[in-house]
C-alpha positions as CSV (number, residue, x, y, z in Angstrom):
1,M,-31.5,-6.4,-1.0
2,E,-29.3,-3.0,-1.8
3,G,-31.1,0.2,-0.9
4,I,-32.6,2.3,-3.5
5,R,-30.2,5.3,-5.3
6,T,-31.9,8.5,-5.5
7,V,-28.7,9.7,-7.7
8,T,-29.1,8.6,-11.2
9,R,-26.1,7.3,-12.7
10,L,-25.4,7.1,-16.7
11,S,-23.9,4.1,-18.2
12,V,-22.5,4.4,-22.0
13,N,-23.4,1.6,-23.8
14,L,-20.7,1.0,-26.2
15,N,-22.3,-1.4,-29.0
16,K,-22.6,1.1,-31.7
17,V,-18.9,2.2,-30.9
18,A,-18.1,-1.5,-31.4
19,L,-19.9,-1.6,-34.6
20,I,-18.3,0.8,-36.4
21,R,-14.8,-0.9,-35.1
22,N,-15.8,-4.0,-36.8
23,A,-16.8,-2.4,-40.0
24,R,-13.2,-2.1,-40.8
25,G,-11.4,-5.7,-39.1
26,E,-9.1,-3.2,-37.3
27,N,-9.2,-1.4,-34.0
28,L,-10.4,2.0,-34.7
29,P,-12.2,3.2,-32.4
30,D,-10.2,1.5,-30.0
31,L,-13.2,0.3,-27.5
32,V,-10.7,0.1,-24.8
33,Q,-9.9,3.7,-25.1
34,V,-13.3,4.8,-25.7
35,A,-14.7,3.3,-22.3
36,K,-11.5,5.1,-20.7
37,D,-12.4,8.2,-21.8
38,C,-16.1,8.0,-21.0
39,E,-15.5,7.6,-17.9
40,A,-12.9,10.3,-17.4
41,F,-15.9,12.7,-19.1
42,G,-18.1,11.9,-16.6
43,A,-20.0,8.3,-17.4
44,E,-20.7,6.4,-13.8
45,G,-21.0,3.2,-15.9
46,I,-20.1,0.9,-19.2
47,T,-22.5,-1.3,-20.7
48,V,-22.0,-3.9,-23.6
49,H,-24.3,-6.3,-25.2
50,P,-22.5,-8.7,-27.3
51,R,-24.8,-10.8,-29.2
52,P,-24.6,-14.2,-30.8
53,D,-23.1,-13.0,-34.1
54,E,-21.0,-10.7,-32.1
55,R,-21.8,-8.0,-34.9
56,H,-20.5,-5.0,-32.5
57,V,-18.8,-6.1,-29.0
58,R,-17.2,-9.4,-28.8
59,F,-16.8,-11.8,-26.4
60,A,-13.1,-11.7,-26.4
61,D,-13.7,-7.5,-25.6
62,L,-15.3,-8.7,-22.2
63,A,-12.0,-8.9,-20.1
64,A,-9.8,-6.3,-21.9
65,L,-13.2,-3.9,-20.6
66,K,-13.2,-5.2,-17.3
67,D,-9.4,-4.6,-16.5
68,V,-10.2,-0.9,-17.4
69,V,-13.6,-0.2,-16.1
70,T,-13.3,1.4,-12.7
71,T,-16.6,2.6,-12.5
72,E,-19.2,0.0,-13.1
73,F,-19.2,-2.7,-16.1
74,N,-22.6,-4.2,-16.7
75,I,-23.0,-6.9,-19.5
76,E,-26.7,-7.2,-21.3
77,G,-27.7,-10.0,-23.3
78,N,-29.7,-13.0,-23.3
79,P,-28.7,-15.8,-20.9
80,T,-28.0,-18.5,-23.1
81,R,-25.4,-21.2,-21.8
82,G,-22.8,-19.6,-23.9
83,F,-23.5,-16.1,-22.8
84,L,-23.8,-17.2,-18.8
85,D,-20.3,-19.0,-19.4
86,E,-18.4,-15.9,-20.8
87,V,-20.3,-13.4,-18.1
88,L,-19.4,-15.8,-15.1
89,R,-15.7,-15.8,-16.6
90,C,-15.6,-12.1,-16.8
91,Q,-17.4,-11.2,-13.4
92,P,-18.6,-7.8,-14.4
93,H,-20.6,-5.5,-11.3
94,Q,-23.8,-6.4,-12.8
95,C,-25.4,-8.6,-15.6
96,T,-28.9,-7.4,-17.4
97,L,-30.7,-10.2,-18.5
98,V,-32.7,-9.7,-21.9
99,P,-35.0,-11.7,-23.6
100,D,-33.5,-10.7,-27.3
101,A,-34.1,-13.7,-30.2
102,P,-30.7,-14.5,-32.1
103,A,-31.9,-12.2,-34.9
104,A,-33.3,-9.4,-33.4
105,L,-31.9,-6.2,-34.6
106,T,-32.1,-4.4,-30.8
107,S,-33.9,-5.0,-27.9
108,D,-37.8,-4.5,-28.4
109,G,-39.3,-5.8,-25.3
110,G,-38.8,-7.5,-21.8
111,W,-39.1,-10.7,-19.8
112,D,-42.3,-12.1,-18.7
113,T,-41.2,-12.7,-15.4
114,L,-44.3,-15.0,-14.4
115,V,-44.0,-17.5,-17.3
116,H,-40.2,-17.8,-17.3
117,A,-39.9,-17.4,-13.3
118,G,-38.4,-21.0,-12.9
119,F,-35.6,-20.3,-15.3
120,L,-34.9,-16.7,-14.3
121,K,-34.4,-17.8,-10.5
122,E,-32.4,-20.5,-11.5
123,V,-30.1,-18.2,-13.7
124,T,-30.2,-15.3,-11.4
125,A,-29.0,-17.8,-8.6
126,E,-25.7,-18.8,-10.8
127,L,-24.7,-15.1,-11.3
128,Q,-25.3,-14.3,-7.7
129,A,-23.4,-16.5,-6.5
130,K,-20.5,-15.2,-8.7
131,G,-21.1,-11.8,-6.8
132,I,-22.7,-10.2,-9.9
133,R,-25.4,-8.0,-9.4
134,V,-28.5,-9.0,-11.4
135,S,-30.9,-6.9,-13.3
136,L,-34.1,-7.9,-15.5
137,F,-35.0,-6.0,-18.8
138,I,-38.9,-6.0,-18.1
139,D,-41.9,-4.2,-19.8
140,P,-43.5,-1.0,-17.9
141,D,-46.1,-3.4,-16.2
142,P,-46.0,-3.7,-12.0
143,S,-46.5,-7.6,-12.2
144,Q,-43.0,-8.0,-13.9
145,V,-41.3,-6.4,-11.0
146,E,-43.3,-8.4,-8.7
147,G,-42.0,-11.8,-10.7
148,A,-39.0,-10.3,-10.9
149,M,-38.5,-9.9,-7.3
150,Q,-39.6,-13.3,-6.8
151,A,-37.0,-14.7,-9.4
152,G,-34.3,-13.1,-6.8
153,A,-33.2,-10.0,-9.0
154,D,-31.6,-7.2,-7.5
155,R,-32.6,-4.8,-10.0
156,V,-35.3,-4.3,-12.8
157,E,-34.7,-2.6,-16.0
158,L,-37.7,-0.9,-18.1
159,Y,-37.8,-1.3,-21.6
160,T,-38.1,2.5,-22.3
161,G,-38.8,1.8,-26.1
162,N,-42.3,2.6,-26.1
163,Y,-42.2,5.8,-24.3
164,A,-39.7,7.3,-26.4
165,R,-42.1,6.5,-29.3
166,E,-44.8,7.8,-27.4
167,Y,-43.0,10.7,-25.8
168,D,-43.7,13.8,-28.3
169,S,-47.4,12.9,-28.7
170,D,-48.8,12.2,-25.1
171,P,-45.5,12.2,-22.9
172,E,-48.0,12.1,-19.7
173,G,-49.5,8.6,-21.4
174,A,-45.8,7.0,-22.1
175,I,-44.6,7.4,-18.4
176,R,-47.7,6.2,-16.8
177,G,-46.7,2.8,-16.8
178,H,-43.2,3.7,-15.5
179,V,-44.6,5.6,-12.9
180,A,-46.8,2.4,-11.5
181,C,-43.6,0.2,-11.8
182,A,-41.3,3.1,-9.7
183,A,-43.8,2.9,-7.0
184,E,-44.2,-1.0,-7.0
185,A,-40.2,-1.3,-7.2
186,A,-40.0,1.2,-3.7
187,R,-43.0,-1.0,-2.4
188,L,-40.9,-4.4,-2.9
189,G,-37.3,-2.9,-2.1
190,I,-36.0,-4.0,-5.8
191,G,-33.4,-1.6,-7.4
192,L,-34.5,0.5,-10.6
193,N,-32.8,0.6,-13.8
194,A,-34.0,2.1,-17.4
195,G,-32.7,2.1,-21.1
196,H,-33.8,2.1,-24.9
197,D,-34.3,5.0,-27.0
198,L,-33.8,7.4,-24.1
199,N,-32.2,10.8,-25.4
200,L,-31.4,14.4,-24.8
201,F,-35.2,15.2,-25.8
202,N,-37.0,12.9,-23.5
203,L,-34.5,12.1,-20.6
204,R,-34.9,14.7,-18.5
205,Y,-38.8,14.1,-18.3
206,Y,-38.5,10.6,-17.6
207,C,-36.0,11.1,-15.0
208,N,-37.9,13.7,-13.3
209,A,-41.3,11.4,-13.3
210,I,-39.6,8.5,-12.0
211,P,-38.2,8.3,-8.1
212,N,-35.7,6.1,-6.9
213,L,-34.1,5.4,-10.6
214,A,-30.7,4.2,-9.9
215,E,-28.8,4.1,-14.0
216,V,-30.2,5.0,-17.2
217,S,-28.1,2.9,-20.0
218,I,-27.6,5.0,-23.1
219,G,-26.3,4.3,-26.5
220,H,-27.4,4.5,-29.9
221,A,-28.8,7.7,-29.0
222,L,-25.4,9.4,-27.2
223,I,-23.0,8.1,-30.0
224,C,-25.3,9.6,-32.6
225,D,-25.3,13.0,-31.0
226,A,-21.7,12.2,-30.5
227,L,-20.7,13.0,-34.2
228,Y,-22.4,16.5,-33.7
229,Y,-21.4,17.5,-30.2
230,G,-18.3,15.5,-29.9
231,L,-18.0,12.4,-27.2
232,A,-17.1,14.7,-24.4
233,N,-19.6,17.1,-24.6
234,T,-22.2,14.7,-25.1
235,V,-21.6,12.5,-22.2
236,R,-21.4,15.7,-20.1
237,M,-25.1,16.7,-21.7
238,Y,-26.4,13.2,-20.8
239,R,-24.7,14.0,-17.1
240,R,-26.4,17.1,-16.9
241,L,-29.8,15.7,-17.2
242,L,-29.8,13.6,-14.8
243,L,-28.4,16.3,-12.3
244,D,-31.1,19.0,-13.3
């Protein structure tokens, strides 16, 4: 099992960039160029989440992105046979398995790693055999961290959607389950990522409260902020929050 990192890395999710591109059926914005630019501006990873309807990132984008990403390439999605075949062909640095329904607008919850233990163990082993690090997207419940470890995962990614919704009214309550999961991950020696609806307002509190957080994946909020601050400034603003 890998060691736990102490500096949190920023992985920029490019789904919304691809969504804008697809709206006109051309190549503007250029997804590959945006990936290169995000890295140049300080991002330490690039994340994509191709869905079955390919409404944003397409499976055809994966090879081109893999060729240019020099930090860390993370592909996330529901491990259908078709998805797994594409990931195995591309061989990214990390694959984050997410239990999205085909019609889901966005990710809204994690795996029950105990109920799906057999399936997750099989898929995890298949990906790891190709040298791909495996992260399981889970709700902030320590028992799910244990289940992920039993499935052989290298990391878990904590779903932070509920944290983001509850942060304004009760930050301590919103973070409580995540702190417990971080402690369990440290005890078990499994890596810890987090993502979903993290933004400029709730990110610092989250990272300061969660020890040994290896990586956050941020897309929607970061691209929205870039409309006002510009992409270069926005990536740097998020990086500063992680370094404070």
